C-alpha positions in Angstrom: 108.4 90.3 122.9 111.6 88.5 123.0 114.4 88.3 120.3 113.1 84.5 119.6 109.7 85.7 118.6 108.9 84.8 115.0 106.5 87.8 113.4 104.5 88.0 110.7 103.4 91.4 109.6 100.9 91.8 106.6 101.3 95.2 105.0 99.0 94.6 102.0 96.7 91.9 100.4 94.9 91.0 103.4 91.5 92.6 103.4 91.7 93.6 99.7 92.5 92.1 96.3 95.9 93.6 95.6 99.2 95.2 96.6 100.2 92.1 98.2 103.3 92.7 100.8 104.1 90.8 103.8 107.2 91.1 106.5 108.4 88.1 108.1 110.6 88.8 111.1 113.0 87.0 113.5 115.0 88.9 115.8 116.8 91.8 114.0 116.1 89.9 110.5 113.3 90.9 108.1 112.3 89.0 105.1 109.8 90.8 102.5 107.5 88.8 100.5 106.0 90.6 97.4 105.6 94.4 96.7 102.3 94.8 94.7 99.9 97.5 93.5 96.2 97.7 93.9 93.8 99.3 91.5 91.9 102.2 92.4 88.3 101.9 93.3 85.6 103.9 91.5 85.5 106.8 94.3 89.2 107.3 94.0 89.1 110.0 91.6 92.4 110.5 89.5 94.4 108.1 91.6 96.6 105.7 89.1 97.1 103.0 91.5 97.8 102.3 95.2 100.9 100.9 96.9 101.1 99.4 100.3 102.1 101.6 103.3 105.6 100.4 104.4 106.4 103.2 106.3 106.6 100.6 109.2 109.7 99.2 107.4 111.6 102.8 107.0 113.4 102.8 110.2 114.4 99.1 109.9 116.4 99.2 106.5 119.3 97.7 108.0 117.4 94.8 109.4 116.0 93.6 105.7 117.9 90.7 104.5 115.9 90.3 101.0 112.9 90.9 99.1 111.3 87.8 97.5 108.8 88.0 94.6 106.6 85.0 94.2 105.6 85.7 90.5 105.3 88.6 88.1 101.8 89.9 88.3 101.2 93.6 89.1 99.7 93.0 92.4 102.8 91.3 93.5 105.5 93.1 91.7 104.0 96.8 90.8 105.4 98.5 93.8 108.9 97.2 93.5 110.3 100.4 92.1 108.8 102.5 95.2 109.9 99.7 97.8 113.4 99.4 96.3 114.2 103.3 95.9 113.6 103.4 99.7 114.8 99.9 101.1 117.6 98.7 98.9 117.4 95.1 99.5 118.7 92.3 97.5 115.7 90.8 95.3 115.1 87.1 94.8 112.7 85.7 92.1 112.6 83.1 89.3 114.0 84.0 85.8 110.8 85.4 84.1 109.8 87.2 87.3 113.2 88.9 87.3 112.6 89.8 83.7 109.5 91.5 84.5 111.1 93.4 87.4 113.9 94.5 85.1 111.4 96.3 83.0 109.7 98.1 85.8 113.1 99.1 87.6 114.4 100.3 84.3 111.4 102.7 83.7 112.3 103.9 87.2 116.0 104.3 86.5 116.8 101.7 89.0 117.8 98.7 87.2 121.5 99.4 87.4 121.4 99.9 90.9 119.1 97.1 92.2 120.7 93.7 93.2 118.6 91.0 91.3 119.2 87.4 92.3 117.7 84.7 89.9 116.5 81.4 91.6 114.7 78.4 90.3 111.8 76.3 91.4 113.6 73.5 93.6 116.4 75.7 95.0 117.2 76.2 98.7 118.7 79.8 99.4 120.0 81.0 102.8 118.7 84.7 103.4 120.0 85.8 106.8 118.8 83.4 109.3 116.0 82.2 106.9 116.4 79.2 104.6 113.9 79.5 101.8 112.6 76.7 99.7 111.2 77.7 96.2 108.2 75.2 95.3 107.0 75.5 91.8 103.2 76.1 91.6 100.6 76.6 88.6 98.9 79.9 88.1 98.2 82.0 85.0 101.8 83.3 84.5 104.8 80.9 84.3 107.5 80.8 86.8 105.5 81.0 90.1 106.6 79.8 93.3 105.4 79.0 96.7 107.8 79.7 99.5 108.8 77.3 102.4 110.5 79.5 105.0 112.5 77.9 107.7 113.1 80.3 110.7 114.6 79.7 114.0 111.1 80.5 115.2 109.5 77.6 113.1 108.7 76.5 109.4 106.3 78.5 107.5 104.8 78.1 104.0 103.4 80.8 101.8 101.6 79.6 98.7 101.8 82.7 96.6 99.1 82.6 94.3 98.6 79.1 92.8 95.8 76.5 91.4 96.1 72.7 90.7 96.2 72.7 87.0 97.0 69.3 85.7 97.3 70.8 82.3 98.9 74.1 82.4 99.9 75.9 79.2 103.6 75.6 80.0 103.2 72.0 80.9 104.8 72.3 84.4 102.3 71.6 87.2 102.3 72.5 90.8 104.9 70.5 92.6 102.9 68.3 94.8 105.8 66.3 96.0 107.7 69.3 97.5 104.4 70.5 99.3 104.2 67.0 100.7 107.9 67.2 101.8 107.0 70.6 103.6 104.4 68.8 105.6 107.0 66.3 106.5 109.3 68.9 108.1 106.4 70.2 110.3 104.7 73.3 108.9 104.1 75.8 111.8 101.9 78.1 109.8 100.2 78.0 106.2 99.8 81.4 104.6 97.5 80.6 101.7 96.0 82.5 98.8 92.2 83.1 99.3 91.0 84.8 96.3 88.4 82.1 95.2 87.5 81.0 98.7 83.8 81.6 97.8 84.0 79.5 94.6 83.2 75.7 95.0 85.0 73.1 93.2 88.0 73.2 91.0 89.3 76.0 88.8 89.4 74.9 85.4 92.5 74.5 83.6 94.1 77.2 81.3 93.7 74.8 78.3 89.9 75.3 78.3 90.6 78.8 76.8 92.3 77.4 73.5 88.8 76.2 72.1 87.3 79.3 73.1 90.1 81.6 71.1 89.9 79.2 68.2 85.9 79.9 67.9 86.5 83.7 68.1 89.2 83.5 65.5 87.2 81.4 63.2 84.2 83.6 63.3 85.8 87.1 63.3 85.5 88.9 60.1 87.8 91.9 60.8 90.4 92.8 63.4 90.6 90.9 66.7 91.8 93.0 69.7 92.7 90.8 72.9 92.8 92.7 76.2 94.7 91.3 79.0 97.2 92.0 81.8 100.8 93.1 80.4 102.3 90.4 82.6 100.0 87.5 81.5 102.4 85.7 79.4 100.6 82.7 79.2 97.6 84.1 77.6 100.1 85.9 75.2 101.4 82.3 74.2 97.6 81.0 73.5 96.7 84.3 71.4 99.8 83.7 69.2 99.0 79.9 68.9 95.4 80.9 67.7 96.9 83.7 65.3 99.3 81.0 63.8 96.5 78.5 63.5 94.4 81.2 61.6 96.9 82.8 59.5 96.9 86.1 61.3 99.9 88.3 62.3 100.1 89.7 66.0 101.3 93.0 67.4 101.7 94.1 70.8 100.3 97.4 71.8 101.6 99.6 74.7 104.8 100.1 76.2 104.4 97.5 79.0 102.9 94.9 76.8 105.8 95.3 74.2 108.4 95.2 76.7 107.1 92.3 78.5 106.5 90.2 75.4 110.0 91.2 74.3 111.5 89.9 77.4 109.5 86.7 77.6 110.5 85.9 74.1 114.2 86.6 74.9 114.0 84.2 77.9 112.1 81.5 76.0 109.0 81.6 77.9 107.2 82.9 74.6 107.7 80.6 71.6 106.4 83.1 68.7 108.1 82.7 65.4 109.6 86.0 64.3 107.4 86.2 61.1 104.3 86.0 63.2 105.1 89.3 65.2 104.8 92.6 63.2 105.3 96.4 64.6 101.9 98.2 65.1 102.3 100.4 62.4 102.6 97.6 59.9 99.5 95.8 61.5 97.5 98.9 61.0 98.3 98.8 57.2 97.4 95.2 56.7 93.9 93.6 55.9 92.0 93.5 59.2 91.0 90.0 58.8 95.1 89.2 58.8 95.6 91.0 62.1 95.3 90.2 65.9 96.3 93.1 68.5 97.1 92.3 72.1 96.3 95.1 74.3 96.4 96.3 77.7 93.0 97.4 79.5 91.1 94.4 80.4 90.0 96.3 83.5 88.8 99.1 81.6 91.5 101.5 83.1 91.0 104.8 81.6 94.6 105.3 80.7 95.0 101.7 79.0 94.5 101.1 75.3 91.2 99.5 75.8 89.9 102.3 78.0 91.0 105.0 75.4 89.2 103.1 72.4 86.2 103.0 74.4 86.1 106.6 75.0 87.5 107.4 71.4 90.7 109.1 72.9 93.3 106.5 71.4 96.0 108.5 69.4 97.3 105.8 67.2 94.3 104.0 66.1 90.4 103.9 66.5 88.0 101.1 66.3 87.0 100.0 63.0 83.6 98.5 61.8 83.7 94.6 62.3 86.5 94.7 64.9 86.1 92.0 67.5 87.4 92.6 71.1 88.2 89.7 73.6 88.4 90.9 77.2 90.6 88.0 78.4 90.1 88.6 82.2 87.7 88.7 85.1 86.7 92.0 86.7 89.0 92.3 89.9 86.4 92.4 92.7 85.1 96.1 92.9 86.0 96.9 89.6 82.9 95.4 87.8 81.1 98.7 87.0 84.2 100.0 85.3 84.6 96.9 83.3 80.7 96.8 82.7 80.9 100.6 81.5 83.9 99.8 79.0 82.2 96.9 77.5 79.0 98.8 77.0 81.2 102.0 75.2 82.8 99.5 72.9 79.5 98.2 71.9 78.3 101.7 71.3 81.4 102.3 69.2 80.5 99.4 66.9 82.6 96.5 68.3 81.8 93.1 68.7 82.8 92.5 72.2 83.4 88.8 73.7 83.9 88.4 77.4 83.6 85.6 79.9 80.8 84.3 80.7 79.7 85.0 77.0 82.6 82.8 75.8 85.4 80.7 77.5 88.0 83.3 77.1 89.5 83.6 80.5 89.9 81.2 83.5 91.0 82.1 87.0 94.7 81.5 88.1 93.7 80.9 91.7 92.4 77.9 93.4 89.0 77.1 94.3 87.6 75.4 97.3 88.5 71.9 96.7 92.2 72.9 95.8 92.3 74.8 98.9 91.3 71.8 100.9 93.9 69.9 98.9 96.7 72.4 99.8 95.9 72.3 103.8 95.9 68.4 103.5 99.4 68.4 101.5 101.1 70.9 103.8 99.4 69.8 107.1 99.9 73.1 109.0 99.5 73.5 112.9 98.2 77.1 112.3 96.3 78.6 109.2 96.5 82.2 108.1 94.5 83.3 105.1 95.8 85.8 102.8 95.4 87.4 99.6 91.8 88.4 99.6 88.9 90.6 100.9 87.7 90.0 104.4 84.9 87.8 103.1 87.4 85.7 101.1 89.6 85.3 104.4 86.5 84.3 106.4 85.4 81.8 104.0 88.8 80.2 103.7 88.8 80.0 107.7 85.7 78.1 107.4 87.3 75.5 105.0 90.1 75.2 107.2 87.8 74.0 109.9 86.1 71.7 107.5 89.4 69.9 107.0 90.0 69.8 110.6 92.2 72.7 111.7 91.0 73.8 115.1 89.2 77.2 115.3 91.7 78.6 117.6 94.8 77.7 115.3 93.1 79.9 112.6 93.6 83.8 112.3 91.8 85.9 110.3 93.5 89.2 110.3 93.9 92.2 108.0 96.6 94.6 107.0 98.6 96.0 109.9 97.7 93.4 112.3 100.9 91.6 113.6 100.9 87.9 114.6 103.7 86.5 116.7 104.7 83.1 117.2 106.6 82.2 120.6 107.6 78.6 121.5 105.2 77.3 118.7 102.3 79.3 120.0 100.2 82.0 118.0 99.1 85.2 119.4 98.2 88.7 118.2 100.7 91.4 118.6 100.2 95.1 118.0 98.9 96.9 115.0 101.1 98.9 112.5 100.0 101.1 109.7 98.7 99.1 106.9 96.7 101.6 104.8 96.6 102.9 101.2 99.4 105.2 99.6 97.9 106.8 96.7 99.9 107.2 93.4 98.9 110.3 91.4 101.1 110.7 88.5 104.6 111.5 90.1 103.2 112.0 93.3 103.4 109.3 95.9 101.6 109.6 99.2 100.9 113.3 98.7 96.9 112.8 98.0 95.1 111.6 100.9 91.7 110.8 101.9 90.9 114.5 102.5 91.9 115.3 99.0 89.7 112.5 97.4 86.7 113.6 99.5 87.3 117.3 98.0 87.6 115.5 94.4 84.3 113.6 95.1 82.4 116.7 96.1 83.5 118.7 93.0 82.5 115.6 91.0 79.2 115.5 92.6 77.8 118.9 92.5 80.3 121.2 90.9 82.0 124.5 91.9 80.9 128.1 92.3 84.0 130.7 92.3 82.6 134.3 93.4 85.0 137.2 93.0 84.3 140.4 94.9 86.1 143.6 94.6 85.4 146.0 97.9 86.6 149.5 98.7 89.5 149.0 101.4 87.9 151.8 103.4 84.3 151.6 103.2 84.3 147.7 102.6 81.5 148.3 100.1 81.4 146.5 96.7 82.8 148.7 94.1 81.3 146.6 91.4 78.8 143.7 90.7 80.4 140.3 92.0 81.7 138.0 89.3 80.5 134.4 89.3 82.1 131.5 87.7 80.4 128.0 87.9 82.0 124.7 86.6 79.8 121.4 86.8 76.9 123.3 88.6 75.0 125.0 86.1 75.1 125.7 82.3 75.1 129.4 82.7 73.3 130.6 79.5 70.5 128.5 80.4 70.4 129.6 83.6 70.9 133.3 83.7 68.2 134.1 85.9 69.4 131.8 88.7 72.9 133.1 88.3 71.8 136.7 88.4 69.9 135.6 91.7 73.0 134.4 93.1 74.8 137.7 92.3 71.9 139.4 94.1 72.4 137.4 97.2 76.1 137.9 97.4 75.3 141.8 97.1 72.9 141.3 99.9 75.4 139.3 102.2 78.1 142.0 101.4 75.9 145.0 102.4 74.9 143.3 105.6 78.3 142.5 106.3 79.2 146.3 105.9 83.1 145.5 107.0 82.1 143.4 110.1 83.8 139.9 110.3 85.0 137.9 107.7 83.2 138.6 104.4 84.8 135.8 102.6 83.6 133.2 105.1 80.1 135.0 105.3 79.5 134.9 101.6 80.7 131.1 101.4 78.2 130.0 104.1 75.1 132.4 103.2 75.6 131.6 99.2 75.7 127.8 100.4 72.2 128.1 102.0 70.9 130.0 99.2 71.6 127.5 96.6 70.7 124.5 98.8 67.2 126.2 99.4 66.8 126.9 95.6 68.2 123.5 94.1 68.8 121.2 96.8 72.7 120.7 95.8 75.5 121.5 97.5 78.4 122.7 95.2 81.8 123.7 96.7 81.8 127.4 96.9 85.1 129.7 96.8 84.8 133.4 97.6 87.6 135.5 97.0 88.0 139.4 98.2 90.2 141.9 96.6 90.5 145.3 98.1 90.7 148.4 96.2 
């Protein structure tokens, strides 16, 4: 590899939905695009969220010229505090996105240390050897940009998340002219959002939600609780409009929802009169038919407001008879089971739940197949690299690229960690770098790995049995009957006979051992065989030997 090689290094978002992060490199210069998080899958017990593995960049800090954030959603911004704490590079983003980043950095105690540089759509900014054009695109949050990145090794376009919405909520459609201008400059490679690559046709406009909200608000007899992402500013405006139209007051619930709404109102992205917004305490004292609460938890996250309401664990307030809950989102791929369980639990607790496809209360913010074709026609890239999606989405996007005339050999479907290189305008695969998961569990980042998750899964699957033995240090014989404690395995009062049988088996194993070999290991192995023979289950077994 020469110093004139242009390298694209995907660290997140390729082969999955979420934790989008990409490194673009030329010579000794690196430009990072996005720093997102990903929600844990159902078998990732206890994990709060997942961030990209950016270990690859740790010894290259001095080469990083900047971090660009394309828009304010969690899957593009959520890891910013983790990344900035280690890499300390200037951050470039549009005004609303900067506001959302400030909220995150403030919570992490990094706001005063971070260098935040506000850009606007239409700006051209020099960042090291890279000249970056910011092009406005429509999405489900205002102030989103695609990037035209001019490098000494060629001009590449990164779409970010986008859709071609002719009637967006903020009345600011995608800048078709700018995308066409990119084509005129000769696009070496297009890195394009693939999230909806398996959806035919066009994604509906955000405006179709307004009649859906109007119907819900006109029919609801009690409180209305709208669940959405805390960064979905456009949806906040639509809920506020419906609240005003139906003479309701609005309260934002949860720290991130309150802070983001406060920031968006201050910057002018939310147009809500002061007399419409009330504190939560006041809203809870008002007549139910006069209130709408905007909450987090549209994905059923257990720690979110909606997740706690579904399980009856919310401290500030509980559900009331007649409450209407609107889940204004689609389940993230892989999260369908969690969302369905949350909906069922909300119904079980007496709420009326409205969700898509029951009513048009959400539309995707991502381009569907016809829009993807239009993007490729507008940009006219030589090479096509699908990004932002599971492997099935990337593969489908690649097929669409062939349909519009891009040769198969000029399309590269890759996953996280697979480096792509361009030298003299020709694309080839480079080495692989780490591109896996870094789990965040409370304050621990990267300390919980696959081995711990497998152990947690085993604990949740068949429970655990603790065996405490007291033996004479000289004769190695049991001094008293072993103590057995089980969790998640058997309910002891109802299974006294079986627990007594386990005690007898432990005594037998200890007697046979007679001080020869590792008693702890023998008891764990022998009791495991005994339990499986009797119950066909495999709880984790931990034996402790104390000498007297």
